[in-house]
C-alpha positions as CSV (number, residue, x, y, z in Angstrom):
1,M,79.5,-18.9,264.3
2,A,76.0,-19.5,263.0
3,D,75.3,-20.8,259.5
4,R,74.6,-17.8,257.3
5,G,72.0,-19.8,255.2
6,I,69.7,-20.0,258.2
7,Y,69.5,-16.3,258.6
8,G,69.1,-15.3,255.0
9,G,72.6,-14.7,253.6
10,D,73.3,-13.4,250.2
11,D,72.7,-15.3,246.9
12,L,76.1,-16.8,246.9
13,D,75.3,-18.7,250.0
14,R,72.2,-20.1,248.5
15,R,73.8,-21.9,245.6
16,Q,72.5,-25.4,245.1
17,E,75.0,-28.1,245.3
18,P,74.7,-30.8,242.7
19,G,72.6,-33.7,243.8
20,R,70.8,-31.7,246.5
21,R,67.5,-30.0,246.4
22,L,66.1,-27.2,248.5
23,Y,63.7,-28.2,251.2
24,S,60.2,-26.7,251.0
25,P,58.0,-27.5,254.0
26,Y,54.8,-26.7,252.0
27,Q,55.5,-29.0,249.0
28,D,53.1,-31.8,250.2
29,L,50.3,-29.5,251.4
30,P,47.3,-29.2,249.1
31,I,47.2,-25.4,249.1
32,P,45.4,-23.8,246.2
33,Y,48.0,-21.0,245.9
34,R,47.2,-20.5,242.2
35,T,43.6,-19.3,243.1
36,L,45.0,-17.1,245.9
37,Y,47.7,-15.3,243.9
38,D,46.5,-15.4,240.3
39,L,43.8,-12.8,240.7
40,P,41.8,-11.5,237.7
41,T,42.9,-8.2,236.3
42,S,39.5,-7.1,235.0
43,P,37.1,-5.4,237.4
44,E,34.3,-7.5,239.0
45,F,30.8,-6.0,239.2
46,L,28.1,-6.8,241.6
47,F,25.3,-6.1,239.1
48,Q,25.3,-6.8,235.4
49,E,24.2,-3.2,234.5
50,E,27.4,-1.9,236.0
51,S,29.6,-3.8,233.6
52,V,27.8,-2.3,230.6
53,V,28.5,1.3,231.6
54,Q,31.9,2.4,230.7
55,R,32.3,5.4,233.0
56,R,32.8,6.3,236.6
57,S,29.9,6.7,239.0
58,W,28.8,10.2,240.2
59,G,30.6,9.7,243.5
60,E,33.8,8.6,241.9
61,N,33.5,11.5,239.5
62,L,33.0,13.9,242.4
63,T,36.0,12.6,244.3
64,Y,38.2,12.5,241.2
65,Y,37.6,16.0,239.9
66,T,37.6,17.7,243.3
67,G,40.8,15.9,244.3
68,I,42.6,16.5,241.1
69,G,41.5,20.2,241.1
70,Y,42.6,20.8,244.7
71,L,45.9,19.0,244.2
72,T,46.7,20.9,240.9
73,G,45.7,24.2,242.4
74,A,47.7,23.6,245.6
75,V,50.9,22.8,243.6
76,A,50.4,25.8,241.3
77,G,49.6,28.1,244.2
78,A,52.7,26.9,246.1
79,S,54.9,27.5,243.2
80,L,53.4,31.0,242.7
81,G,53.9,31.7,246.4
82,L,57.5,30.6,246.2
83,H,58.0,33.0,243.3
84,R,56.4,35.9,245.2
85,A,58.4,35.1,248.3
86,L,61.7,35.0,246.4
87,R,60.9,38.3,244.7
88,A,60.0,39.9,248.1
89,A,63.3,38.9,249.7
90,E,65.2,41.9,251.1
91,P,69.0,42.0,251.3
92,G,69.2,42.2,255.1
93,D,67.0,39.1,255.7
94,T,68.4,36.1,257.6
95,L,67.9,32.6,256.3
96,K,65.2,31.9,258.9
97,I,63.2,34.9,257.8
98,R,63.5,33.9,254.1
99,V,62.5,30.4,254.8
100,N,59.6,31.6,256.9
101,R,58.4,34.0,254.2
102,I,58.6,31.2,251.6
103,L,56.7,28.7,253.7
104,N,54.0,31.3,254.6
105,S,53.6,32.5,251.1
106,S,53.6,29.1,249.5
107,G,51.1,27.7,252.0
108,Q,48.7,30.7,251.7
109,E,48.7,30.8,247.9
110,G,48.5,27.0,247.7
111,R,45.4,26.9,250.0
112,R,43.7,29.8,248.2
113,I,44.2,28.5,244.6
114,G,43.7,24.9,245.6
115,N,40.3,25.6,247.2
116,R,39.2,27.6,244.2
117,I,40.1,25.0,241.7
118,G,38.7,22.2,244.0
119,V,35.4,24.0,244.1
120,L,35.4,24.3,240.3
121,G,36.0,20.5,240.1
122,L,33.2,19.9,242.6
123,L,30.7,22.0,240.6
124,Y,31.8,20.5,237.3
125,A,31.4,16.9,238.5
126,G,28.0,17.6,240.0
127,M,26.7,19.2,236.9
128,E,28.2,16.6,234.6
129,S,26.6,13.8,236.6
130,G,23.3,15.7,236.7
131,M,23.4,16.1,232.9
132,V,24.1,12.4,232.4
133,A,21.2,11.5,234.7
134,A,18.9,14.0,233.0
135,R,19.7,13.2,229.4
136,D,20.4,9.4,230.0
137,T,23.3,9.6,227.6
138,D,27.0,10.3,228.0
139,D,28.4,12.5,225.2
140,W,30.3,15.7,224.7
141,I,27.2,17.9,225.1
142,N,27.1,16.9,228.8
143,N,30.7,18.0,229.3
144,V,30.4,21.3,227.5
145,A,27.1,22.1,229.3
146,A,28.7,21.3,232.6
147,G,31.6,23.6,231.8
148,L,29.2,26.4,230.9
149,G,27.2,25.9,234.1
150,T,30.3,25.6,236.3
151,G,31.8,28.9,235.0
152,A,28.4,30.7,235.3
153,L,27.7,29.4,238.8
154,F,31.2,30.1,240.0
155,K,31.0,33.8,239.1
156,A,27.3,34.3,239.6
157,A,27.9,36.5,242.7
158,N,29.8,39.0,240.6
159,G,26.8,39.8,238.4
160,P,25.2,38.4,235.3
161,R,27.8,39.8,232.8
162,S,30.7,38.2,234.7
163,A,28.7,34.9,235.0
164,A,28.1,34.9,231.3
165,V,31.7,35.5,230.4
166,A,32.9,32.9,232.9
167,G,30.3,30.4,231.6
168,A,31.5,31.0,228.0
169,I,35.2,30.6,229.1
170,G,34.3,27.4,231.0
171,G,32.4,26.0,228.0
172,L,35.2,26.8,225.6
173,M,37.8,25.3,227.9
174,V,35.9,22.0,228.3
175,G,35.1,21.9,224.6
176,A,38.8,22.3,223.7
177,A,39.7,19.6,226.2
178,V,37.1,17.2,224.7
179,A,38.2,18.0,221.2
180,G,41.8,17.5,222.2
181,K,41.0,14.1,223.8
182,Q,39.3,13.0,220.6
183,V,42.3,14.1,218.5
184,L,44.6,12.2,220.8
185,K,42.5,9.1,220.6
186,R,42.4,9.2,216.8
187,Y,46.0,10.1,215.9
188,V,48.1,8.9,218.9
189,P,48.3,5.1,219.2
190,I,48.2,4.3,222.9
């Protein structure tokens, strides 16, 4: 029978007997392990100008808003598809048919709603980054203007009235989100 300590037995096998020390083959090597494993937690920047700016770049913004929008829409659409499939179930359906109906409905609704909200995130990120570049400042006006423009551009094909209503809804939603964020910063200690 082989020694269990060689092959990594449990902690009871690794008890240190009095008067003995554990052997470490690396104890005499001058390895700078502290510099290898104690990494800094703050971000490192290539250029000094990047460290002054306290926001994501336009590419990071684009990826973030599009990805979050698609993921949120896909989950919401899948749950809506699940609800519709369960409502459409007929008494004579087999389990296979019910599962198939649920998967088809969830996938279809998830893709449809995910794509729509992902496009909204893409438009919003592009407009917000454009506003920051044009105005050379980062404040709430950029966010609200990007929300207005996103809603108007998303519904522009349906006519000017529909675009104006969608723009107003987009601006109000983003304005409420910005105001809610400020309230949370002020009154909720995080």
